N, C-alpha and C positions, 0 to 999 in steps of 0.2 A: 254437243259438247257437254262435258260433265261440269255441273254446277260446283263452284267454289264455295265452301262453308265459311262464313264470317269469324274470323278470330277476335278474341278478346285482347285489346291492347295491354301490353305489360305495363305494370304499376310504376309510376314515377316516384322519385325520392322527394319531389317538392311537396307531396300531398301528406300533411302532417296529422290530420284528422280524419277519420272515415266519413264519408259524405260530403266532403268538400271538394270540389273540382279544382284541378290543376290550374295554375296561373298561364294565360296564353303567351306565347312568344311576341317579344316586341316587334313592331312594325318597323320598316326602314325609316320613316319619317320620324318616329319616335327616338330611334338610335341617334340619327342626325341632330335631333333638337338638344338631346342630352349631351352630345359632344360640343355643340356650339356654347351651350351654357357653361360648361366645364372651362372651355378656353376663355369665354369673358371672365369667370371669377377668378383666373389665374392672372388674366391681363390686370384686372382691377387690384389683385393683391401685389403685384410687382409695381404698380403704380404708387400703392400706399407705401410700400417700402422704400421707394425712391424719395417720397416726400419725407418720410421719417428720418432718412439719412441727412436729407438736407437741413431739416430742423434741429438735427443732432439731439434727438429724444433720448432719455436716459432709459433704455431699454433693460440696463442691468439692475437699477433700482427697482424698476416695476416687477422684476423677477419674471419676465415672460418672454420666452424664447421660442413659441409655438409658431409665430410667424416667418421663421427663418427655414430655408430650405435644408435639406440633409446635407452635411459636409461643408456648408457655408459658415465661414468666420465672421464673427460681428466686428464691425470697424472700431477704431479707436473712439470716434465720435459718439457711438452708441453706448460705449460704457463711461463716457466722461460725465463727471458730476459738476461741471460748470454751470449748467442751467438745471435748477431743480423747480419744478412747479410748486405753487404756493400750498397745494392741497396734499401734499406729500407728507405721509406720516413717518418722518425721519427724525430721530432724536438729535441729529446734529443741526438741523435747520430750525432755527428761530425766526428770522425775518428774511424773507427772499429777497427784500430790496437791499439788504446789507450785508457787506462781505460775501457777496455771490451766493446768499442762501445758506451759508455754513457759518457757525459760531468758531471763532478762533480759539485755540488751545489756552491762551492766556485768560479768556473768559471761563474756562470750565473750572468749577471749584470741586476739589475732591471732598470725599466723605469725610465726617468729623473723626472718624477712627483712623483715617489715613491721612491726616494733616502733616504728620512727622514722618511719613514714609518717603525713602530715598530710593530712587530706581537706579541701580548701577549697570553700566554697559560693561559685561564680563569679557566680551570679545576684544575691549581695548585695554584689559588689565594684565598686569604683570604676575604670572603665577610664581610665587616665591616658594612653594612646597612646604610653607610653613603655618598655613592657616591664618594668615593675616594680611592686611593690605597695607601698602606703603603710603607715604604722604602724598606721593603724586596721583595715586589712585584712589585715594579718599579725600576729595576737597571738602567734603561736608562734616568732616570730623573736627570739632573745635580743640578737642585735647590733643591732637596730633600737631594742629597749626599753632597752637599757643606758645608764646615765646618762652623759653626756659630762662629762669632768673639766673641760674648760675653760669649760663653761657655768655661770652662776650658779645654784645650786639655788632651789628655789621657798621654801624656808623661810628663806632669807637674805635680809637687806636688803642695799642697795648699798654701805653702808659696811662692813658686815660682810664681804661678799664682798672688797673691796678690802683690808681688814685680812688676810683668809684669804690673798689672793695674796701681799701682802707678807711674811708669816711664811713662806710657802712658798719664796719667793726667797731669803730669809735663811738658811732651812735648807738649801737647796742650795748656797749659797755659803759656809756656815759662817761667817756674819757675825753681828754683833749679840748677841743673846741666846744664840745658837748657837754662839758661838764657844768653842773648847775653853778651859777654865780653866787659870790659871796658879797655881802654887803658890810661896808664899813660902818655905815650910819646905823645899821640895826644888828649890834653884835650879839644881843640876847637871842635873837631869832636864828642865829647861824647854828647848824647842828655841828656837834664835834664828836670825836670818838669817846666811846662810854668807858674805855680803859685808861687812855693816855692823854685824852682831851685834844688830840691833834684834830685839824681841819681837812686832812688828806684822807678823805672817807672812801669807802668803796660803794659807790653810788648804786651799783647793780644790786648789791645785798640789800641795801637801804630800801631799794624800791620793791624787791620780792619779798625778804624776809622781814623788813621794817625794823632792821639792826644797824645803828650807826657804829661802825669800826673800821678802823684803817688797816691796811693791808699788812702792817709789820705786827700789829697785836693779834691777827688771825694766825700767824705762824708761831708767835710766841705762846698763845694759850691754846693748844689745840684740844684740851679737855672740854673746852667750851664752844669753840668755833670751828671744829672739824665738821665734815659733812657725812651724814649716814645714809645709806641706801634704803630703800623701801623693804628688802629682806632682813636687814640687820634691825630696823626698827620693829619689825614683827616678831622676829625671834628673840632679841634681847630684851625688848620693854613690853612684849605681849599686847601690842596694839593691833586693831583690825583694819580691815580694807576701808570701810566707811570713815573711819576716824583719819586714816592717812590721806583720803581723797578730800577731805574737807579743807579747802585753803583758807578759810577764815579760823578754823582750829590749828591747823598745821601747815603753813605756806612751804611750798617746796619749789625746787629749782629743778628744770629738764635739762638734760644733757644727752647727746647721742650715745647709744649703747656701744661701749667698746669691744665687747664680744662679737657682735654681729649689727652690721648696719641696717639690716631688715627688721631686726627686733624692735620692740617698742623702747621709746626713750627711757633713760634711767630718771627716777624721781629721788633727789636729794634732799634731805631735810637736816636743819641746824640741830647739833648735839643739845645745846642747853636748852632749846626750846622743846625738844622731845622728852628730855628728862624731866624739865618743869612741868609739862603735862601730865607724864606717867607717874611721877612721884607724888604732885599734890592733888591732881584732880581725879585720876582714874583709880591708882592702888592706896594712896594715902602717904606712903612713904617708902623707903628704898627697902626696908626689912619686910613689909608686906608683899612687896614685888618679889623679893627673893623666897619668901614662903610659897607664893604663887607657882613660881617657877619650879621650885622643888617638888611642889604636889604634882604639877602637870609631868615632870620627868618620871616621877615614881608611878603614876598612871601608865604612862607609855611604857616604861619598862615592864609593869606587869601585863599589859596587852600583849607584848612581844612574847612574854613567857608562856601565858596561856595559849597563844597561838601555836608556839613551838610544842607544848604539851600536847595539843589536840592532834596535830600533825604526827607526833611520835607514837601516840595512841592508835591512829589510824594505820600506821606502818606496822606496829605490831600485830594488829588484827590481820592484815593481809598476809604477813609473814607466817602466823600460825595456819591460816588456811592453806596456803601454799604448801607448808610442810607436810600437813595431813593428807592433801591431795597426792603429793609425791609418794608418800609412803604407800597410799593405797594403789597407785599405779605400779609400784615397785613390787607388789605382793608381800610386803613386809608386815603383814597383819593390819590390825585396824578393823573396825566394824561401823556401825551404824552411829549416828550422832547420840551421844550420851554414854557409850561404852567407854570403859576405862581403858586408857591407852597403854598397851605393853602387857596387860594381864587377861584380856580376853573377856573380863568379866562386866557387869553392868556397874557403872560407876555411881558412886553414891556421893552427892555434895556433902561437904563438912563445912558449913557456914560460919564465919568469924563473927565478932561483935559489930553492931551497927554503927557506922560512922556518918555524921551528919555532913553533907555536901555543902560547903558555903555558898555555891552559886545558885543552886536550885533549893536548898533548905530541906532536902529530902534524906532520909537514912539510906546508906549503901552497905549492903553485906558483900563480902567477897569470900569464895571458897578458897580453903587452905590449900587444896591438892591442885586444883585445876586453874584456879585464878579467876574464876567467872564472877562476874559483879551483878547484882540484882538490886534494884531500888526498892525501898520498903516504905510504904506511906502509913503512918500511925494516926488513928483516929482518936 
């Protein structure tokens, strides 16, 4: 029989390093022992899961789900937060024995920067498409829920509300039952009208202007007791805003603006008080006021004339440049700047006499032919 030549066994993939013998295959007893240990570990894991479900351990708070089988859902008791261990690092848990281990929302204090923060539930609000919230949707707005003084209260009838408005207007005007009383025993202390001596005074004017005058004399003497607006006092008597805003210097009466309700209230001044301050304290006399008024009007007129002359001068310059440009485009002659227009030669300026400009104080020479002006400074 021919002898068989021994062959080298093929290399196995398990040999990572040269010179290292491959691992021998497992024996049947070893395979059996491994399988038994795997089954015991699985049974022990199932037992621990059953105990955990009975104790309702909060596995969701522990962030651990490795002990669940694939595809298995956690029960509700596993994610319940009714029982929290004392050693759990949870911001909501302050005392495990109180409130089930959680702090109620009433005990949570906001940060100092968010004490006035109001959280709105936009899902329950009405979209008005106007960019504002209604009274029902904004219960925290004090301005919306504040009662309006001009509206009739709900507990009042219409007659009671009319009587209330009448009493309020009489109280503001100090008339009727709210008029200051007159004493018979102290006649010297009673205030009388400065014109006719009557006791029927306008107490509103006496309170605001300090002027004791009756309603009849106000109508009889309008050159003293008529009211001036703030604009009239500024334009006619040349008073300033700080003077008109000083209540001690010039008291004023405020009324709603008749031109537009949203504008500022009118400030009304008593004519004789304005004239007394303007003539005696500020300008000295009526003639001095007239001189100042004429001076300001002259300056105003001069400023308007200077403005008109400057604009006219600029317009002339633009007109000359535009006419020269059109003549060149039309091919009607013309050359470079400085050439004599219409003659084709070099223009030579013929300067006139130097005239002093009142504004700048410099001498100005003007060309007789082309009108060019040059300023001249003399040393």
